[in-house]
C-alpha positions in Angstrom: -9.7 -21.8 27.7 -11.6 -22.7 24.5 -9.9 -24.6 21.7 -12.7 -23.8 19.2 -11.3 -22.9 15.7 -11.3 -19.4 14.6 -13.4 -20.4 11.6 -14.2 -23.3 9.4 -13.9 -21.1 6.3 -10.4 -21.6 4.9 -10.8 -18.4 2.8 -10.9 -16.4 6.0 -7.2 -17.2 6.7 -4.5 -15.0 5.1 -3.1 -16.3 1.8 0.2 -18.1 1.9 3.0 -15.6 2.5 0.8 -13.0 4.1 1.2 -12.2 7.8 -1.7 -13.3 10.0 -3.1 -10.9 12.6 -3.6 -12.7 15.9 -7.1 -12.2 17.4 -8.3 -12.9 20.9 -9.1 -16.5 20.2 -5.8 -17.3 18.7 -4.0 -15.4 21.5 -5.7 -17.7 24.1 -4.7 -20.7 22.0 -1.1 -19.8 22.5 -1.1 -19.7 26.3 -0.5 -23.5 26.7 3.3 -23.8 27.3 3.7 -26.9 25.1 2.3 -25.0 22.1 4.9 -22.4 22.6 7.7 -25.0 22.7 6.3 -26.6 19.6 6.3 -23.4 17.7 9.8 -22.6 18.8 11.0 -26.0 17.7 9.3 -25.8 14.3 10.7 -22.3 13.8 14.3 -23.3 14.7 14.5 -26.7 13.0 11.9 -26.7 10.3 9.1 -29.2 9.4 8.6 -32.2 11.7 6.0 -34.8 12.7 4.4 -35.2 16.1 6.6 -38.2 16.8 9.8 -36.3 16.0 8.7 -33.3 18.1 7.7 -35.5 20.9 11.1 -37.2 21.0 12.9 -33.8 20.9 10.8 -32.3 23.6 10.4 -35.3 25.8 6.6 -35.4 25.3 4.3 -38.2 24.1 3.4 -38.2 20.5 -0.2 -38.1 21.5 0.3 -34.8 23.4 2.3 -33.2 20.6 -0.2 -34.4 18.0 -3.1 -32.9 19.9 -1.4 -29.5 20.4 -0.2 -29.4 16.8 -3.7 -29.8 15.6 -4.8 -27.0 17.8 -2.1 -24.7 16.5 -3.2 -25.6 13.0 -6.8 -24.8 13.8 -5.7 -21.3 14.9 -3.6 -20.8 11.8 -0.1 -20.8 13.3 1.1 -23.9 11.4 0.0 -26.0 8.4 0.9 -29.2 6.6 4.4 -29.1 5.0 4.1 -29.7 1.3 6.1 -32.3 -0.5 6.6 -34.5 2.6 5.1 -37.9 3.2 5.2 -39.2 6.7 3.0 -42.3 6.1 0.2 -42.0 8.6 1.8 -39.0 10.2 1.6 -35.4 9.0 4.6 -33.2 8.6 3.9 -29.7 10.1 5.6 -26.4 9.3 5.3 -22.8 10.5 2.8 -21.0 8.2 4.5 -18.9 5.6 4.3 -15.2 6.3 4.2 -15.7 10.1 1.9 -13.7 12.3 1.8 -10.5 14.4 -0.3 -9.2 17.3 -1.3 -5.9 18.8 0.2 -6.7 22.2 -0.6 -3.3 23.7 -4.2 -3.5 22.8 -4.5 -7.0 24.3 -2.8 -5.8 27.5 -5.2 -2.9 27.8 -8.3 -5.1 27.4 -9.3 -6.8 30.7 -10.7 -9.8 28.8 -7.4 -10.6 27.1 -4.8 -9.1 29.6 -4.1 -12.4 31.3 -3.5 -14.3 28.1 -1.4 -11.5 26.6 0.8 -11.4 29.7 1.4 -15.2 29.5 2.2 -15.1 25.8 4.3 -11.9 25.8 6.3 -12.9 29.0 7.2 -16.2 27.4 8.1 -14.5 24.1 10.4 -11.9 25.6 11.9 -14.4 28.0 12.8 -16.7 25.1 14.4 -13.8 23.1 16.6 -12.8 26.1 17.5 -16.4 26.8 18.6 -17.1 23.3 20.9 -14.1 23.2 22.3 -14.8 26.6 23.0 -18.4 25.6 25.1 -17.2 22.7 27.0 -14.7 24.8 27.7 -17.3 27.4 29.0 -19.7 24.8 31.4 -17.1 23.4 32.5 -16.1 26.9 33.0 -19.6 28.3 34.2 -21.4 25.2 35.9 -18.8 23.0 38.1 -21.4 21.3 35.3 -23.9 20.8 34.4 -24.9 17.2 31.0 -23.1 17.4 32.4 -19.9 18.7 35.2 -19.8 16.2 32.8 -20.6 13.3 30.2 -18.0 14.2 31.8 -15.2 16.2 32.6 -13.1 13.1 29.1 -13.5 11.6 27.1 -12.7 14.7 26.5 -9.1 15.5 24.5 -6.7 17.6 24.0 -3.0 17.2 22.2 0.0 18.7 21.0 3.0 16.6 19.1 6.1 17.5 17.0 8.3 15.1 14.7 11.2 15.8 11.4 10.5 14.2 7.7 11.1 14.6 5.4 8.1 15.5 4.3 7.9 11.8 7.8 7.9 10.5 8.7 5.2 13.1 5.8 3.1 11.9 6.9 3.4 8.3 10.5 2.6 9.2 9.5 -0.5 11.2 7.3 -1.7 8.3 10.1 -1.3 5.8 12.6 -3.0 8.0 10.4 -6.0 8.8 9.5 -6.2 5.1 13.2 -6.4 4.1 13.8 -9.2 6.7 10.7 -11.1 5.6 11.6 -10.8 1.8 15.3 -11.7 2.3 14.4 -14.7 4.5 12.1 -16.2 1.9 15.2 -17.7 0.1 15.9 -19.9 3.1 12.4 -21.2 3.7 12.0 -24.9 4.0 15.5 -25.6 5.1 16.0 -28.2 7.8 19.1 -29.6 9.7 18.8 -32.7 7.4 18.6 -30.8 4.1 21.2 -28.2 4.9 23.5 -29.7 7.6 26.0 -26.9 7.2 23.5 -24.3 8.5 22.2 -23.2 11.9 19.1 -21.2 12.7 20.1 -17.5 12.8 17.8 -15.4 15.0 17.2 -11.8 14.1 16.0 -9.7 17.0 14.7 -6.2 16.2 13.2 -3.7 18.7 11.8 -0.4 17.6 10.6 1.8 20.4 10.9 5.4 21.7 13.3 6.2 24.5 11.0 8.5 26.3 12.3 10.8 29.1 11.0 10.1 32.7 7.6 11.7 33.5 9.2 14.4 35.7 11.5 15.4 32.9 8.6 15.6 30.5 6.7 17.8 32.9 9.7 20.1 33.3 10.0 20.4 29.5 6.4 21.3 29.2 6.8 24.0 31.9 9.8 25.5 30.0 7.9 25.7 26.7 
């Protein structure tokens, strides 16, 4: 796997606050497991240095420093403004986040393997985080964390009958609302806001298609 930068032209990266579209090079740059753990830690707990991240993840600061630099070269993180770490740089998740066309990467033989690694890790983490919360509430319902958060946490399931175009428009509006609303909380850390926790918002938008045999039967009845 190559760790060459996407480009040396800083103007080629999205402006601050804009979502970055992951290309094949950046996708391959995400396959290393430590990079995934670093991104998750920066996402959940805010800006940190290589030394801080190494201590949290049980890795050497040399390893975390190297992989942080690679994540920066691919545009996933950048230097946290207003923070001085002496000789060490403070890193943050790039404002605006990123997105990827997972279906296209899975359909392309040249990127399928990398896409499977990245997507499998992503969906596993999402499921694991939710299961951890459910397990906490089930096993420690009277614990301080469960009592504090159980009335705030929620999950829901909705169904709407829409065309693909309407669904795309709906998903864009929903994601835009979440992104805009979340900007007021950017830059918070456990140290600056000790009364807060990272709140994870999971949203899936997809068609609940009937099985192939049922679709064939419907077509025959038409």
